C-alpha positions in Angstrom: -134.6 -114.5 131.1 -135.5 -110.8 131.3 -133.6 -110.6 134.6 -130.5 -112.2 133.1 -130.6 -109.8 130.1 -130.9 -106.9 132.5 -128.0 -108.1 134.6 -125.8 -108.6 131.5 -126.7 -105.0 130.3 -125.8 -103.7 133.7 -122.5 -105.4 133.7 -121.7 -104.1 130.3 -122.6 -100.6 131.3 -120.4 -100.8 134.4 -117.5 -102.1 132.3 -117.9 -99.2 129.9 -118.1 -96.7 132.7 -114.9 -97.9 134.2 -113.0 -98.6 130.9 -109.4 -97.7 131.0 -107.6 -95.1 128.9 -104.5 -95.5 126.8 -102.3 -92.5 127.4 -100.0 -91.8 124.4 -98.6 -88.6 122.8 -100.3 -88.1 119.5 -97.3 -86.8 117.5 -97.6 -85.6 113.9 -94.9 -84.1 111.7 -95.3 -80.4 111.4 -96.8 -80.0 114.9 -95.7 -76.8 116.6 -95.9 -76.8 120.4 -95.9 -73.5 122.3 -95.6 -73.9 126.1 -96.1 -70.8 128.3 -95.4 -71.1 132.1 -95.3 -68.7 135.0 -93.5 -69.1 138.3 -93.8 -67.2 141.5 -91.2 -68.2 144.1 -89.7 -67.0 147.3 -86.0 -67.1 148.0 -84.7 -67.8 151.6 -81.2 -68.0 152.9 -80.7 -69.7 156.2 -84.5 -69.6 156.7 -84.5 -65.8 156.3 -86.7 -64.4 153.5 -84.6 -62.6 150.9 -87.0 -61.7 148.0 -89.9 -62.8 145.8 -89.2 -63.7 142.2 -91.5 -63.7 139.2 -90.5 -65.8 136.2 -91.9 -66.6 132.8 -90.8 -69.5 130.7 -91.8 -70.4 127.1 -91.0 -73.2 124.8 -91.4 -73.1 121.0 -90.9 -76.5 119.5 -91.5 -78.0 116.1 -91.9 -81.8 115.5 -89.8 -82.4 112.4 -90.0 -86.2 112.3 -92.1 -89.0 113.7 -90.7 -92.5 113.4 -90.8 -95.8 115.4 -93.1 -94.3 118.1 -91.0 -91.3 118.8 -90.8 -87.7 117.6 -87.9 -85.4 117.0 -88.4 -82.0 118.6 -86.4 -78.9 117.7 -86.8 -75.4 119.0 -86.0 -72.8 121.6 -86.9 -72.2 125.3 -86.9 -68.6 126.6 -86.4 -67.4 130.2 -87.9 -64.1 131.4 -87.9 -62.3 134.8 -90.7 -60.1 135.9 -90.5 -56.4 136.9 -92.2 -55.7 140.3 -93.7 -52.3 139.4 -94.8 -52.6 135.7 -95.5 -56.3 135.7 -93.6 -56.6 132.4 -91.3 -59.5 131.6 -87.7 -59.1 130.5 -86.2 -61.7 128.2 -83.0 -62.9 129.9 -81.8 -65.9 128.0 -82.6 -68.3 125.2 -81.9 -72.0 125.1 -81.9 -73.9 121.8 -82.8 -77.6 122.2 -83.2 -80.8 120.2 -84.4 -84.1 121.5 -86.5 -87.3 120.8 -89.5 -88.1 122.9 -91.5 -91.3 122.4 -95.3 -91.7 122.6 -95.1 -92.7 126.3 -93.1 -89.6 127.3 -89.5 -90.9 127.5 -86.7 -88.6 126.5 -83.6 -89.1 124.5 -81.6 -85.9 124.7 -77.9 -84.9 124.7 -76.5 -83.8 128.1 -75.3 -80.6 126.4 -78.8 -79.0 126.4 -80.0 -77.0 129.4 -83.6 -77.2 128.4 -86.2 -78.6 129.0 -85.5 -78.6 132.8 -87.9 -81.5 133.6 -87.3 -84.6 131.5 -89.5 -87.6 131.7 -92.6 -86.0 133.2 -95.2 -87.2 132.4 -94.4 -90.7 131.3 -97.2 -93.3 130.9 -97.4 -97.1 131.1 -97.9 -99.0 127.9 -101.1 -100.6 129.2 -104.6 -99.2 129.9 -104.9 -97.0 132.9 -108.2 -96.7 134.9 -109.3 -94.0 137.3 -107.5 -94.6 140.6 -104.6 -96.5 139.1 -101.1 -95.5 140.2 -97.7 -96.0 138.5 -94.1 -94.7 138.9 -91.1 -93.8 136.8 -87.7 -92.2 136.9 -87.1 -88.6 135.6 -84.4 -85.9 135.6 -84.2 -82.2 136.2 -81.5 -80.3 134.3 -80.3 -77.1 136.1 -78.2 -74.3 134.7 -75.7 -73.2 137.3 -73.3 -71.4 135.0 -74.0 -67.9 136.4 -74.6 -68.8 140.0 -71.7 -71.3 140.6 -69.7 -71.4 137.4 -70.7 -75.0 136.6 -70.5 -75.1 132.8 -72.6 -78.2 132.0 -76.2 -78.9 133.0 -76.5 -80.4 136.4 -78.8 -83.5 136.2 -80.8 -84.3 139.3 -82.6 -87.7 139.3 -86.1 -87.9 140.6 -88.5 -90.7 141.6 -91.9 -89.9 140.2 -95.3 -91.2 141.3 -98.5 -90.8 139.4 -102.2 -91.3 140.0 -105.1 -91.0 137.5 -107.7 -89.3 139.7 -110.5 -88.5 137.3 -111.9 -86.7 134.2 -113.4 -83.4 133.5 -114.5 -81.3 130.5 -112.9 -78.1 129.3 -114.1 -76.3 126.2 -116.1 -79.4 125.2 -113.0 -81.6 125.3 -112.5 -84.6 127.6 -109.6 -83.9 130.0 -107.9 -86.4 132.3 -106.7 -85.3 135.7 -103.4 -86.8 136.9 -101.7 -86.2 140.3 -97.9 -86.1 139.9 -95.4 -86.1 142.8 -91.7 -86.5 142.9 -88.8 -86.0 145.3 -85.2 -85.1 144.7 -82.5 -86.0 147.3 -79.2 -85.8 145.6 -75.6 -85.1 146.8 -73.5 -83.2 144.3 -70.4 -82.9 146.4 -69.0 -79.8 144.6 -66.2 -78.2 146.5 -64.8 -74.7 146.3 -61.9 -74.0 144.0 -58.7 -73.0 145.8 -58.8 -69.3 146.7 -62.6 -69.0 146.0 -64.9 -68.0 148.7 -68.1 -68.7 146.8 -70.0 -71.6 148.4 -71.0 -74.4 146.1 -74.1 -76.7 146.2 -73.3 -79.8 148.1 -76.8 -81.4 148.4 -80.2 -80.6 146.9 -83.4 -81.8 148.5 -86.8 -81.0 147.0 -90.4 -82.0 146.4 -92.8 -81.3 143.5 -96.6 -81.7 143.6 -98.5 -81.2 140.4 -102.1 -81.4 139.0 -101.5 -82.3 135.4 -104.3 -82.1 132.8 -104.2 -84.3 129.7 -106.4 -83.8 126.7 -107.8 -87.3 126.0 -109.4 -86.1 122.7 -106.2 -84.8 121.3 -103.7 -87.1 123.0 -101.6 -84.2 124.2 -100.9 -82.2 127.4 -103.4 -79.4 128.2 -102.0 -77.6 131.3 -100.7 -78.0 134.8 -100.5 -76.3 138.2 -97.8 -77.2 140.8 -96.2 -76.4 144.1 -92.5 -76.9 144.7 -89.9 -76.5 147.4 -86.1 -77.0 146.9 -83.4 -76.7 149.6 -79.8 -76.3 148.6 -77.3 -77.3 151.3 -74.1 -75.4 150.4 -70.5 -76.4 150.9 -70.2 -73.9 153.8 -73.2 -75.3 155.7 -75.6 -72.5 154.7 -79.0 -73.3 153.1 -80.7 -71.7 150.1 -84.4 -72.4 149.6 -86.7 -71.8 146.7 -90.4 -72.4 147.3 -93.4 -71.4 145.2 -96.1 -72.1 142.7 -96.1 -72.5 138.9 -98.6 -73.1 136.1 -98.3 -73.6 132.4 -100.4 -74.2 129.3 -99.7 -75.9 125.9 -101.1 -74.8 122.6 -100.6 -76.8 119.4 -100.7 -75.7 115.7 -100.0 -77.6 112.6 -98.2 -74.8 110.8 -97.5 -71.1 111.6 -100.4 -68.8 111.0 -98.1 -65.9 110.1 -97.2 -65.8 106.4 -95.0 -63.7 104.2 -98.1 -62.1 102.8 -98.9 -60.7 106.3 -95.4 -59.2 106.4 -95.8 -57.6 103.0 -99.2 -56.2 103.9 -97.8 -54.7 107.1 -94.9 -53.2 105.1 -97.4 -51.6 102.7 -99.5 -50.2 105.5 -96.6 -48.7 107.5 -94.2 -47.4 104.8 -96.3 -44.3 103.8 -96.4 -43.3 107.5 -92.9 -44.4 108.6 -90.7 -44.4 105.5 -87.7 -45.9 107.2 -89.6 -48.9 108.6 -88.6 -52.4 107.5 -90.8 -55.5 107.9 -89.5 -59.1 107.5 -90.7 -62.6 108.3 -88.4 -64.7 110.4 -88.7 -68.0 112.2 -89.9 -66.1 115.3 -92.6 -64.1 113.6 -93.0 -60.8 111.9 -90.3 -58.3 112.7 -91.0 -54.6 112.5 -87.7 -52.7 112.5 -88.2 -49.1 113.3 -84.5 -48.2 113.5 -83.7 -45.6 116.1 -86.0 -42.9 114.7 -88.1 -42.6 117.8 -85.1 -41.8 120.1 -82.6 -39.0 120.5 -79.0 -40.0 119.8 -77.4 -42.0 122.5 -80.5 -41.7 124.7 -83.7 -43.4 125.6 -85.6 -40.0 125.4 -88.2 -39.9 122.7 -88.0 -37.5 119.8 -90.9 -35.3 118.8 -93.4 -37.3 116.7 -92.3 -40.7 118.2 -95.7 -41.2 119.8 -97.4 -40.8 116.4 -95.1 -43.4 114.8 -95.8 -45.8 117.6 -99.5 -45.2 117.3 -99.3 -46.3 113.6 -97.6 -49.5 114.7 -100.3 -50.1 117.3 -102.9 -50.1 114.5 -101.0 -53.1 113.1 -100.7 -54.8 116.5 -104.5 -54.5 117.0 -104.9 -57.0 114.1 -102.9 -59.6 116.0 -104.8 -59.5 119.3 -104.1 -63.2 119.9 -100.3 -62.9 119.6 -97.6 -62.1 122.0 -95.3 -59.2 121.2 -91.5 -58.9 121.9 -89.5 -55.6 121.8 -85.8 -55.9 121.3 -83.3 -53.0 121.6 -80.0 -53.0 119.7 -77.0 -50.7 119.5 -73.8 -50.4 117.4 -70.4 -51.4 118.8 -69.1 -48.0 119.9 -68.8 -47.6 123.6 -68.5 -50.1 126.4 -70.5 -53.3 126.1 -72.2 -52.8 129.5 -73.3 -49.3 128.5 -74.6 -50.5 125.1 -76.6 -53.3 126.7 -78.1 -50.9 129.3 -79.0 -48.4 126.5 -80.7 -51.0 124.4 -82.6 -52.3 127.4 -83.8 -48.8 128.4 -84.9 -48.1 124.8 -86.8 -51.4 124.6 -88.5 -50.7 127.9 -89.4 -47.2 126.9 -91.0 -48.5 123.7 -93.0 -51.0 125.7 -94.2 -48.3 128.1 -95.4 -46.1 125.2 -97.1 -48.9 123.3 -99.0 -49.9 126.5 -100.1 -46.3 127.0 -101.6 -46.3 123.5 -103.0 -49.9 123.7 -103.5 -51.1 127.3 -104.6 -54.5 126.0 -100.9 -55.3 125.4 -100.4 -55.7 129.2 -99.5 -59.3 129.9 -98.7 -60.0 126.2 -95.6 -57.9 125.6 -92.0 -58.5 126.8 -88.7 -56.8 126.1 -85.0 -57.3 126.1 -81.8 -55.4 125.3 -79.2 -57.1 123.1 -76.6 -54.3 123.1 -74.2 -54.8 120.2 -74.5 -58.6 120.1 -76.8 -59.0 117.1 -75.6 -56.6 114.3 -77.3 -56.7 110.9 -74.6 -54.6 109.2 -70.9 -53.8 109.4 -70.0 -51.8 112.5 -66.8 -50.5 110.8 -68.8 -48.0 108.7 -71.1 -45.2 109.7 -73.9 -46.5 107.5 -73.6 -50.0 109.1 -73.6 -48.6 112.6 -76.7 -46.6 111.8 -78.5 -49.8 110.7 -77.4 -51.6 113.9 -78.9 -48.9 116.1 -82.5 -50.1 116.1 -85.6 -51.2 117.9 -87.4 -54.3 116.7 -91.1 -55.0 117.5 -91.8 -58.7 116.9 -95.3 -60.2 116.4 -94.5 -63.7 117.6 -95.7 -66.8 115.8 -98.2 -68.8 117.9 
């Protein structure tokens, strides 16, 4: 009898050790997802190396509704390129997006949206999955070819995706599942050149994607991933363009923004005595510190006397938000050519970032910048007072 009891106990223990997991997204209304990814890729044309590209992508999404096993996401994705020398990232474009995603990972999204790029990875079976199990699904990549090739709508590339649950680990005291993800794209677009155009168009795209995806079993949400990729574009003129590289990303989740109006008011009180013209407001991006153009000479990115002291006062505020990313945006009025205004605003934003990092080196890796030129006025450009308000630099303490 003792042997039978021991055998039964052993069988129960083995069953428990190899019990399967149910993989489902644990959505809740009010969840805010922040995705931060980095890409390093090499560009080849006809097998000749052209350049190395550094990219940063972020996604800031809010779950506004959860119903019938699916969640409605609304937010914005941002695309940055990296500077070789400074290592800073320049904000190049913003992509608003809205979509449904169910608890198994399936998307329902309008074809008008360019982001997210990958749709349907990961997706999970509705049954338990044990270590070693494999499954497959279909997914899509949406590519923005507006600037490169003048294709105005997202180009959707279908992909056959294979998965394998390869094991578990522990990170920060939480149980993490490791999943191997692979997919292949082999798609013929058959775009042809417009009459009179000598710009080659993508005819066929072949690529592979290999990813180690980490899933937080305790939270029921993604944790992070690392991946390798290689895409070859066969062009309409017979040439090839290849993008190959590595990427990684992490996901953080909060239930509500940690920045409050009270924080903005406190910052305003702290800065106004030292920088009388400063304005501090709370927006959906975070806390915006508007310093106008007081630190720059007119129509220049050269600092005025005393600018470093003003920036040092702002740094004292930024020190209190050591867990936040910072964005600096330059703006101009509408006088002058658009290209010149955009260049001036970008140079002023960059100069501000350089000076802030001199005072607080810890900002390296957390601060990005962009130049908007005249495109985001806050006042009437027909009046001198309005133009003065529009010539500004904004330092944004981003929400998590």
